[in-house]
C-alpha positions in Angstrom: 12.2 71.6 -87.3 12.7 72.9 -83.8 11.7 76.5 -83.1 14.7 78.8 -83.0 14.8 81.3 -80.1 16.1 84.5 -81.6 18.5 86.4 -79.3 20.6 85.5 -76.3 19.3 83.1 -73.7 20.5 81.3 -70.6 18.9 78.9 -68.1 17.4 79.5 -64.7 17.3 77.0 -61.9 17.4 76.7 -58.2 17.8 73.7 -56.0 19.6 70.4 -56.7 20.8 69.4 -60.1 22.7 66.3 -61.2 24.2 65.7 -64.6 24.6 62.1 -65.5 26.6 61.0 -68.5 26.2 57.4 -69.7 27.5 55.8 -72.8 28.7 52.6 -74.5 31.5 51.6 -76.7 31.2 48.9 -79.4 34.5 47.1 -79.2 33.4 44.2 -81.4 31.3 45.7 -84.2 31.0 42.3 -85.9 29.1 41.0 -82.9 25.8 42.9 -82.9 24.3 40.0 -80.9 26.4 41.3 -78.0 26.0 45.1 -78.3 22.5 45.6 -79.8 20.8 44.6 -76.5 22.9 47.2 -74.7 22.1 49.8 -77.3 18.3 49.1 -77.1 18.1 49.0 -73.3 18.5 52.8 -73.0 15.4 53.8 -74.9 13.3 51.5 -72.7 14.7 53.0 -69.6 14.2 56.6 -70.8 10.6 55.8 -71.8 10.0 54.3 -68.4 11.4 57.4 -66.7 9.4 59.9 -68.7 6.2 58.0 -68.0 6.7 58.6 -64.3 6.7 62.4 -63.7 8.2 62.0 -60.2 11.2 59.9 -61.4 13.5 62.8 -61.1 14.7 62.8 -64.7 14.4 66.4 -66.0 15.6 65.9 -69.5 18.3 64.3 -71.7 20.3 64.7 -74.9 21.7 62.0 -77.1 25.0 62.4 -78.9 27.0 60.1 -81.1 30.8 60.5 -80.5 33.8 58.7 -81.9 33.7 56.3 -79.0 30.0 55.5 -79.4 26.6 56.8 -78.2 26.4 59.1 -75.2 23.4 60.3 -73.3 23.6 63.4 -71.1 20.8 63.3 -68.5 19.7 66.0 -66.1 18.3 64.8 -62.7 16.6 66.5 -59.8 18.9 64.8 -57.2 21.3 62.1 -56.5 18.7 60.4 -54.4 16.3 60.1 -57.3 19.1 58.8 -59.7 20.2 56.2 -57.2 16.6 55.2 -56.4 16.0 54.5 -60.1 19.2 52.6 -60.5 18.5 50.3 -57.6 14.8 49.9 -57.9 14.1 46.1 -58.4 11.1 46.7 -60.7 12.8 49.2 -63.0 14.0 48.5 -66.6 17.6 49.2 -65.3 17.8 46.1 -63.2 17.2 43.5 -66.0 19.4 45.5 -68.4 22.2 45.6 -65.9 21.9 41.9 -65.1 21.8 41.0 -68.9 24.9 43.2 -69.5 26.9 41.5 -66.7 25.9 38.0 -68.0 27.0 38.9 -71.5 30.2 40.6 -70.3 31.2 37.4 -68.5 30.7 35.3 -71.7 32.4 37.8 -74.0 34.6 40.2 -72.1 35.6 43.4 -74.0 32.9 43.0 -76.7 31.0 46.1 -75.5 31.9 48.6 -72.9 29.7 50.8 -70.8 30.5 53.8 -68.7 29.0 56.6 -66.7 30.0 59.8 -64.9 27.9 61.6 -62.3 28.2 65.3 -61.4 26.4 67.0 -58.5 26.2 70.6 -59.8 26.4 73.4 -57.3 26.7 76.2 -59.9 26.2 76.2 -63.7 26.0 78.7 -66.5 24.8 78.4 -70.0 24.5 80.5 -73.2 22.2 79.9 -76.2 22.3 82.2 -79.2 19.8 81.6 -82.0 19.3 78.1 -80.8 16.3 75.8 -80.1 15.7 75.2 -76.4 18.1 72.4 -75.4 20.4 71.1 -72.7 20.1 72.7 -69.3 17.5 75.2 -70.6 15.3 72.4 -71.7 15.7 70.5 -68.4 15.2 73.7 -66.3 13.9 77.0 -67.7 14.9 79.1 -70.7 15.3 82.8 -69.8 16.5 85.8 -71.8 20.0 87.2 -71.0 19.4 90.5 -69.2 21.1 92.9 -66.9 23.6 91.1 -64.7 23.7 88.0 -66.9 25.6 89.1 -70.0 28.9 87.4 -69.1 29.6 83.8 -68.0 31.2 85.1 -64.7 28.0 87.0 -63.9 25.8 84.0 -64.5 28.1 81.8 -62.4 28.2 84.3 -59.5 24.4 84.5 -59.2 23.0 82.6 -56.2 20.8 79.7 -57.0 
């Protein structure tokens, strides 16, 4: 079980920060031959990224929503995210090619989506929680003078 941080905490970070959401939707659950390869591609990519300390991926969280699995990723910069996505020797390229090939054969069987956010300001609050999210991707710090309220944390210069 993860260690619980007793008390009130927030995250600390300066510099660029990119939040990248990526997910899939299984539209044809009876066709695992079409959606399982998409599902299993993401762990290979995450493993590859974590093996390379300079990849730019700071951390991630996995969630299972009503629409399917979602991964929230935290990146150092847009440049590093784009560099990985377009690198010809990365796991992303064959996964993207395979998805497009299958999508032409069986349109609508599985959907994928992503959203990218370049974050100029962010605030967080964690009370009696294990380190997670932005705090795991950056630095967990105790809430102290000048950071008790969300508006205070958002107004701090990065």
